[in-house]
Every structure is written in C-alpha cells, then in structure tokens.
Short mmCIF file of the C-alpha atoms (twelve columns), coordinates in Angstrom:
data_MODEL
# 
_entry.id   MODEL 
# 
loop_
_atom_site.group_PDB 
_atom_site.id 
_atom_site.type_symbol 
_atom_site.label_atom_id 
_atom_site.label_alt_id 
_atom_site.label_comp_id 
_atom_site.label_asym_id 
_atom_site.label_seq_id 
_atom_site.Cartn_x 
_atom_site.Cartn_y 
_atom_site.Cartn_z 
_atom_site.pdbx_PDB_model_num 
ATOM 1   C CA . MET A 1   -0.045  -0.047  -0.064 1 
ATOM 2   C CA . PRO A 2   1.219   3.621   -1.043 1 
ATOM 3   C CA . ILE A 3   2.854   6.138   1.278  1 
ATOM 4   C CA . ASP A 4   1.802   9.573   0.318  1 
ATOM 5   C CA . GLU A 5   5.231   11.329  0.659  1 
ATOM 6   C CA . SER A 6   3.039   14.928  0.331  1 
ATOM 7   C CA . ARG A 7   1.428   14.204  3.307  1 
ATOM 8   C CA . THR A 8   3.068   15.094  6.685  1 
ATOM 9   C CA . PHE A 9   4.289   12.029  8.840  1 
ATOM 10  C CA . LEU A 10  3.053   12.480  12.527 1 
ATOM 11  C CA . PRO A 11  4.646   10.902  15.066 1 
ATOM 12  C CA . VAL A 12  2.767   8.504   17.338 1 
ATOM 13  C CA . ARG A 13  3.422   8.205   20.962 1 
ATOM 14  C CA . ILE A 14  3.687   4.236   21.710 1 
ATOM 15  C CA . ALA A 15  4.123   2.377   25.111 1 
ATOM 16  C CA . VAL A 16  5.417   -1.040  25.172 1 
ATOM 17  C CA . LEU A 17  4.281   -3.379  27.316 1 
ATOM 18  C CA . THR A 18  6.189   -7.042  27.842 1 
ATOM 19  C CA . VAL A 19  4.020   -9.634  29.210 1 
ATOM 20  C CA . SER A 20  6.032   -12.411 30.738 1 
ATOM 21  C CA . ASP A 21  7.191   -14.026 34.500 1 
ATOM 22  C CA . THR A 22  10.358  -14.864 32.939 1 
ATOM 23  C CA . ARG A 23  12.152  -11.724 31.123 1 
ATOM 24  C CA . GLY A 24  13.326  -8.374  32.515 1 
ATOM 25  C CA . LEU A 25  14.684  -5.494  30.455 1 
ATOM 26  C CA . ALA A 26  18.187  -7.416  29.857 1 
ATOM 27  C CA . ASP A 27  16.738  -10.157 28.153 1 
ATOM 28  C CA . ASP A 28  13.153  -8.574  26.462 1 
ATOM 29  C CA . ARG A 29  14.160  -9.458  22.754 1 
ATOM 30  C CA . SER A 30  10.420  -8.761  21.434 1 
ATOM 31  C CA . GLY A 31  10.291  -5.857  23.463 1 
ATOM 32  C CA . ASP A 32  13.850  -4.594  21.748 1 
ATOM 33  C CA . THR A 33  12.604  -5.275  18.779 1 
ATOM 34  C CA . LEU A 34  9.323   -3.612  18.981 1 
ATOM 35  C CA . VAL A 35  11.278  -0.620  20.434 1 
ATOM 36  C CA . ALA A 36  13.367  -0.730  17.296 1 
ATOM 37  C CA . ARG A 37  10.915  -0.926  14.777 1 
ATOM 38  C CA . LEU A 38  8.818   2.338   16.162 1 
ATOM 39  C CA . THR A 39  11.944  4.443   16.972 1 
ATOM 40  C CA . GLY A 40  12.974  3.963   13.855 1 
ATOM 41  C CA . ALA A 41  9.927   4.689   11.926 1 
ATOM 42  C CA . GLY A 42  10.096  7.960   13.881 1 
ATOM 43  C CA . HIS A 43  7.385   7.155   16.502 1 
ATOM 44  C CA . VAL A 44  7.833   8.202   20.199 1 
ATOM 45  C CA . LEU A 45  8.853   5.521   22.701 1 
ATOM 46  C CA . ALA A 46  6.278   6.892   25.350 1 
ATOM 47  C CA . ASP A 47  6.735   4.705   27.948 1 
ATOM 48  C CA . ARG A 48  8.087   0.857   28.730 1 
ATOM 49  C CA . ALA A 49  6.737   -1.773  31.427 1 
ATOM 50  C CA . ILE A 50  7.146   -5.646  32.012 1 
ATOM 51  C CA . VAL A 51  4.525   -7.061  33.881 1 
ATOM 52  C CA . ARG A 52  3.546   -10.659 35.130 1 
ATOM 53  C CA . ASP A 53  1.151   -13.098 33.221 1 
ATOM 54  C CA . ASP A 54  -1.481  -11.534 35.280 1 
ATOM 55  C CA . ALA A 55  -4.650  -9.958  34.509 1 
ATOM 56  C CA . GLU A 56  -5.083  -7.760  37.521 1 
ATOM 57  C CA . LEU A 57  -1.766  -6.477  36.583 1 
ATOM 58  C CA . ILE A 58  -2.155  -5.989  32.993 1 
ATOM 59  C CA . VAL A 59  -5.370  -3.874  33.203 1 
ATOM 60  C CA . ALA A 60  -4.199  -2.081  35.695 1 
ATOM 61  C CA . ARG A 61  -1.052  -0.986  33.229 1 
ATOM 62  C CA . LEU A 62  -3.323  -0.294  30.507 1 
ATOM 63  C CA . HIS A 63  -5.585  1.903   32.623 1 
ATOM 64  C CA . GLY A 64  -2.395  3.893   33.802 1 
ATOM 65  C CA . TRP A 65  -1.537  4.406   30.037 1 
ATOM 66  C CA . ILE A 66  -4.966  4.757   28.684 1 
ATOM 67  C CA . GLU A 67  -5.087  7.659   31.315 1 
ATOM 68  C CA . ASP A 68  -2.003  9.428   29.825 1 
ATOM 69  C CA . GLU A 69  -2.576  12.385  28.107 1 
ATOM 70  C CA . GLN A 70  0.954   11.393  26.503 1 
ATOM 71  C CA . ILE A 71  0.120   8.219   25.285 1 
ATOM 72  C CA . ASP A 72  -1.428  7.420   21.707 1 
ATOM 73  C CA . CYS A 73  -0.758  3.689   21.771 1 
ATOM 74  C CA . VAL A 74  -0.145  0.922   23.945 1 
ATOM 75  C CA . ILE A 75  1.497   -2.322  21.510 1 
ATOM 76  C CA . SER A 76  1.824   -5.861  23.911 1 
ATOM 77  C CA . THR A 77  4.091   -8.699  23.633 1 
ATOM 78  C CA . GLY A 78  3.231   -12.071 24.892 1 
ATOM 79  C CA . GLY A 79  0.654   -13.840 26.574 1 
ATOM 80  C CA . THR A 80  -1.839  -14.384 23.628 1 
ATOM 81  C CA . GLY A 81  -1.853  -18.258 23.610 1 
ATOM 82  C CA . VAL A 82  -3.731  -20.892 24.422 1 
ATOM 83  C CA . THR A 83  -2.466  -21.877 27.863 1 
ATOM 84  C CA . GLY A 84  -3.786  -20.937 31.379 1 
ATOM 85  C CA . ARG A 85  -1.542  -18.511 32.135 1 
ATOM 86  C CA . ASP A 86  -2.000  -16.399 28.738 1 
ATOM 87  C CA . VAL A 87  -4.406  -13.943 29.971 1 
ATOM 88  C CA . THR A 88  -3.471  -10.819 27.224 1 
ATOM 89  C CA . PRO A 89  -6.772  -10.814 25.375 1 
ATOM 90  C CA . GLU A 90  -8.773  -11.063 28.480 1 
ATOM 91  C CA . ALA A 91  -7.138  -8.454  30.100 1 
ATOM 92  C CA . PHE A 92  -7.116  -5.974  27.136 1 
ATOM 93  C CA . ALA A 93  -11.070 -6.889  26.293 1 
ATOM 94  C CA . ARG A 94  -11.762 -5.836  30.243 1 
ATOM 95  C CA . VAL A 95  -10.948 -2.325  29.152 1 
ATOM 96  C CA . TRP A 96  -11.375 -1.318  25.473 1 
ATOM 97  C CA . ASP A 97  -14.447 0.271   24.193 1 
ATOM 98  C CA . LYS A 98  -14.358 -1.230  20.591 1 
ATOM 99  C CA . GLU A 99  -12.332 -4.278  19.297 1 
ATOM 100 C CA . ILE A 100 -10.556 -4.239  15.828 1 
ATOM 101 C CA . VAL A 101 -11.268 -7.471  15.135 1 
ATOM 102 C CA . GLY A 102 -9.579  -7.913  11.663 1 
ATOM 103 C CA . PHE A 103 -6.085  -6.802  13.158 1 
ATOM 104 C CA . GLY A 104 -6.289  -10.431 14.696 1 
ATOM 105 C CA . GLU A 105 -7.608  -11.665 11.374 1 
ATOM 106 C CA . LEU A 106 -5.075  -10.188 9.657  1 
ATOM 107 C CA . PHE A 107 -2.234  -10.824 11.672 1 
ATOM 108 C CA . ARG A 108 -2.873  -14.567 11.321 1 
ATOM 109 C CA . TRP A 109 -3.160  -14.920 7.977  1 
ATOM 110 C CA . LEU A 110 -0.120  -12.867 7.476  1 
ATOM 111 C CA . SER A 111 1.670   -15.429 10.368 1 
ATOM 112 C CA . TYR A 112 0.066   -18.549 8.469  1 
ATOM 113 C CA . ALA A 113 2.800   -17.892 5.369  1 
ATOM 114 C CA . LYS A 114 5.513   -18.091 8.099  1 
ATOM 115 C CA . ILE A 115 4.578   -20.613 10.445 1 
ATOM 116 C CA . GLY A 116 1.591   -22.374 8.483  1 
ATOM 117 C CA . THR A 117 -1.415  -23.742 10.639 1 
ATOM 118 C CA . SER A 118 0.651   -22.943 14.190 1 
ATOM 119 C CA . THR A 119 -0.608  -19.612 13.512 1 
ATOM 120 C CA . VAL A 120 -3.842  -20.719 14.879 1 
ATOM 121 C CA . GLN A 121 -2.648  -21.126 18.312 1 
ATOM 122 C CA . SER A 122 -2.218  -16.928 18.523 1 
ATOM 123 C CA . ARG A 123 -4.830  -14.776 19.810 1 
ATOM 124 C CA . ALA A 124 -3.269  -11.518 18.721 1 
ATOM 125 C CA . CYS A 125 -5.774  -8.967  19.077 1 
ATOM 126 C CA . ALA A 126 -6.958  -5.002  19.366 1 
ATOM 127 C CA . GLY A 127 -8.986  -1.869  20.270 1 
ATOM 128 C CA . VAL A 128 -9.421  1.121   21.032 1 
ATOM 129 C CA . ALA A 129 -10.142 2.253   24.727 1 
ATOM 130 C CA . ARG A 130 -10.839 5.843   25.277 1 
ATOM 131 C CA . GLY A 131 -9.042  7.700   22.471 1 
ATOM 132 C CA . THR A 132 -5.894  4.971   22.750 1 
ATOM 133 C CA . TYR A 133 -5.031  1.832   20.631 1 
ATOM 134 C CA . LEU A 134 -4.571  -1.275  22.504 1 
ATOM 135 C CA . PHE A 135 -2.433  -3.859  19.957 1 
ATOM 136 C CA . ALA A 136 -1.689  -7.252  21.433 1 
ATOM 137 C CA . LEU A 137 0.908   -9.475  19.837 1 
ATOM 138 C CA . PRO A 138 2.567   -12.781 20.623 1 
ATOM 139 C CA . GLY A 139 5.265   -12.681 22.624 1 
ATOM 140 C CA . SER A 140 8.279   -13.988 19.989 1 
ATOM 141 C CA . THR A 141 10.475  -11.626 18.181 1 
ATOM 142 C CA . GLY A 142 8.874   -13.031 14.563 1 
ATOM 143 C CA . ALA A 143 5.792   -12.568 15.736 1 
ATOM 144 C CA . VAL A 144 6.445   -8.687  16.798 1 
ATOM 145 C CA . LYS A 145 8.056   -8.482  13.514 1 
ATOM 146 C CA . ASP A 146 5.236   -9.659  11.693 1 
ATOM 147 C CA . GLY A 147 2.512   -7.709  13.546 1 
ATOM 148 C CA . TRP A 148 5.155   -4.460  13.343 1 
ATOM 149 C CA . ASP A 149 6.215   -4.884  9.529  1 
ATOM 150 C CA . GLY A 150 2.804   -6.415  8.122  1 
ATOM 151 C CA . ILE A 151 0.383   -4.324  9.497  1 
ATOM 152 C CA . LEU A 152 1.290   -1.503  12.329 1 
ATOM 153 C CA . ALA A 153 4.064   0.260   10.289 1 
ATOM 154 C CA . THR A 154 1.406   1.481   7.578  1 
ATOM 155 C CA . GLN A 155 -1.199  1.815   10.210 1 
ATOM 156 C CA . LEU A 156 0.494   4.003   12.051 1 
ATOM 157 C CA . ASP A 157 1.613   6.120   9.540  1 
ATOM 158 C CA . SER A 158 -0.296  8.951   8.859  1 
ATOM 159 C CA . ARG A 159 0.911   9.257   4.833  1 
ATOM 160 C CA . HIS A 160 -0.630  5.567   4.384  1 
ATOM 161 C CA . MET A 161 -3.410  5.921   1.739  1 
ATOM 162 C CA . PRO A 162 -5.811  5.450   1.269  1 
ATOM 163 C CA . CYS A 163 -6.407  5.196   4.854  1 
ATOM 164 C CA . ASN A 164 -4.508  4.380   8.619  1 
ATOM 165 C CA . PHE A 165 -5.400  4.535   12.520 1 
ATOM 166 C CA . VAL A 166 -3.629  8.064   12.655 1 
ATOM 167 C CA . GLU A 167 -5.937  10.213  10.884 1 
ATOM 168 C CA . LEU A 168 -8.387  8.490   13.064 1 
ATOM 169 C CA . MET A 169 -7.323  9.583   16.316 1 
ATOM 170 C CA . PRO A 170 -8.936  12.727  16.771 1 
ATOM 171 C CA . ARG A 171 -12.109 11.085  16.323 1 
ATOM 172 C CA . LEU A 172 -11.918 8.281   18.525 1 
ATOM 173 C CA . THR A 173 -13.910 9.923   21.592 1 
ATOM 174 C CA . GLU A 174 -16.648 11.434  19.545 1 
ATOM 175 C CA . ARG A 175 -19.817 10.231  20.526 1 
# 
C-alpha cells in the first residue's frame, strides 16, 4: 500500500508492554525489537514496562497508560497463546471500548505464510479504549516483526493511503 510522501508524517506516542513471568529488560528481545522498529519509523517511545502474566496487573498498567494524555497507543508482546497463564486478550477486552477484529484476523493470515497452521494458537487482538489504541502481539520476535512490519508500520503512518489509524485518532472519542 502506498505512502503519500506529500502528506505530513505524524509521530505516534507508543507505550510498549511485555507480558512475561520470566523476562526482564535485559533479556526482553521481543520488546527490544518492537522499540527498535517503532523508533526507527520515527515514532516516540512514550513508556515501557514488563508485567507478569496476571490479568489484574495488565489491566492496571493499561488503565494507567490509557489515562495518560501523552500516550496514543499501547503495543504489547506476550501472553496471547492458549495456555492457562496466557491472559493478555482477556485483560485487553476488559478495558477496550471497541475491538478491532480485523487486526487479529490479518495478523494470523500474515503469520500463516511463515508458520503455517501453528498460527491458530495466536490470539493476537486489538481495540480502542477511551481514545487509545491497544494492540496485543504474541511474545516471539518473529511475531513482533510480523505484526509491526505487516500491519502496524503502515497503519500507524499518517501518510499511508487510502486510510490509516492515525487520521482517526482525533475522532476516537466522539459520540
């Protein structure tokens, strides 16, 4: 899809959340990959955190960032699988006002080309909460690359045509 170079690039202020019981900042390769891609694209890393696979902790972190006017978007990595500890989609669903169903569908379609039927184990999802975009990606670096490169790099670029998430930001809270 084309980038219209005549349009102004508007950097998005993005918070990165890693959901993991085992990772810290020193070994958070997926979070590092996401940060490198978003800052490399010209966006602003507004905040970064790691929380355990605990729905209450995830919800609390999301609420804090949603209330922060300096954060436009949250992208998480981890906790989207099907095991008992994977609770990221449930936590996101507790805070969003609207689900962006096509995000998860498109993510799995893109992922299928690389990992085949194993993509059905992903519960990547997205939504909007009080004017803040929320995107949940699986915890592997490959999944982060697929989600960013295949969807978010263009949808978070204000120059992407024919439409993008950025141009909708001023209208996300209208009633």
